N, C-alpha and C positions, 0 to 999 in steps of 0.2 A: 039286669038285677036292680031292684030298688034298694034304697038305703036300708030298709028294714030287713032285707034278706041277705045282706052281705055276710059271707062266712067270717068267723072270728080269725084273728091273726094267728092264733095257735094252730088252727086248722091249715092255714096257708103255709106255716112253717113245716107242718107234717107233710104236706104235698111236696114242698121244695126238698125235703129230706129224701125224697124218692128220685130226684133228678141226679143222674151220675155225672161226674166230671168226664168230659169227652176224651181226655188224654189218659185218665186212670179210672176206668169205669167201675172199679170196686169201691170207690170213695164217692160220697155224695157232695154236692156243692155246699151243703150245710156242714158236713164233716170237714171239708176243706177250709171252711170259715170265710168264704168270699161273699156270702149273703150277709150283709151288714145290718139290714133293717127291713121290716115289712110293716107298712102302715096304710090305713085308709085315709085319703084326703077327699072328703065328700064320698062320691061313689066311684072314685078312681083308686085302684090299688097301686101304691108306689113301692117298688122293690129296689133297695139300694144294694149295688154290687160293687165290690172292690176287687179288680182282677189281681192275679198273683204278681203281675208286674204290668206296667203301662203298655208294653209292646207285646203282650201275650197273644199269640196267634189264635188261640182258642176262644178269645173273648166274644167274637160274633156268634160262634156256634153255641157258647154258653147262653148268650142272650136269647137265641132262637129256641133253645131247649127249655129255658125258663118260661118263655112266652107260650110255647106249645103245651107245656104241662099245666099252666094256669088256665089257658083257654079250654083245655080238655075238662077242666072242673067248672067251667061256666063263667070264668072271669072275662068280662067284656071290655072294661076300661082299665088299661094297664099302662103304667109309666115305669120303665126301667131306668133307674138313675145310676150313672157311673160315678163312683166316688174314689178319687185317687189319694186323698189325704184324710186320715192317716194311711200311709202305705200298708198294704197287706204284709203280714209276717207269718212265718211258719208257726209262731206261737199260737195262732188262731186255729190251727188244726186240732180238732177234738181228740181226746184220748181214744175214743172209738175209731176215729179216722186213722190214727197212728197204728192201731192194732190191725186195721184192715190193710194198710200199706204193708206192714210186716208180713201178714199172712199171704199177701199177693206176691211177695218176693222183693219188695222195695224197702230198703232201710229207711225208717222215718227219721226226721231231723233230730239231731242230738239235743238241741236246746229245750224243747218241750215247754212245760209250764214253769212258773216261778219256783215252785217247790223242787224242780229238777235242776235249778241253777242256771236260769236263762242268762243272767248277767255274767256269771262266770264263763259260760260258753261263748258269749260274744266277745268278752275281753280276750279269751284264749284265741279266738279266730283273728281278732285284730292284731294280736301279738305274733301271729304267724305260727302258733303251735299246731301240731298235728292233732286232728280229732281222732278219737277212737270210735270207729264205726263198726257196729256189730253186724255180722252176716245174718240176713233175715232167714237164711235156709238152715244153718247149723248152729247159730248163736256165737260162733267164734269171734274174737276181737282181733285175730291175726288177719287183718285185711289191708289192702293197699289200693290207693287211688290209681286208676288206669288213665283216666281222662277227666278233666274238669267239666266236660260236657257229656251228658248221657243221651238217652233216647228223646228227651225233651230239654229245653233250656233250663227247666227247674231242677234237673237231676244231673248228677255226676256218675261216671262209671267206676265201679270198684270190682275187685276180685278177692275172693277168700283164699288165704294161703293153706287153710286146712281142708276144706271140701273142694277147693279149686273151681268153685262156681262163680261166674260173673254175676253182678247184680247192680242195680241202680241205687243211688243214695239220694233222697229228696233233700236238696241243699237248703240250708238255713238262709233265710232272707230277713 
């Protein structure tokens, strides 16, 4: 690709929005909020990725998936930049991503956006107060934590007392 034929970054973002998270394939990497930046430096595309946590076992798969998707669209010179600071937070999950999680059967993080009381949620967690987790299947708030660890390190296991279904809760980070 010559500099004059480089696709615009909004097109790159669109392509990346089609790359699913390997652990939760109903949500894209952009919905998850781990793609932090996309920019051209000369004729090299630099994609900045912040993993959900520094030891995330899916990081190498995510990088391979990003590279494969972009190469399929003709990107030849690519630099995947890992950025650990600021650390990823569940606040970066898009509203669409949260709804996709819920529809898939995973309770999205309680904290959400600033309008939903992020600070209040964090203070509550730090004070040891129990969170009210809504069942993604029936909507009940009569739920209980079964285990701090769910199907992946990012999730906790819960059970609904009303519909009796188990479900994962995407933990706030």
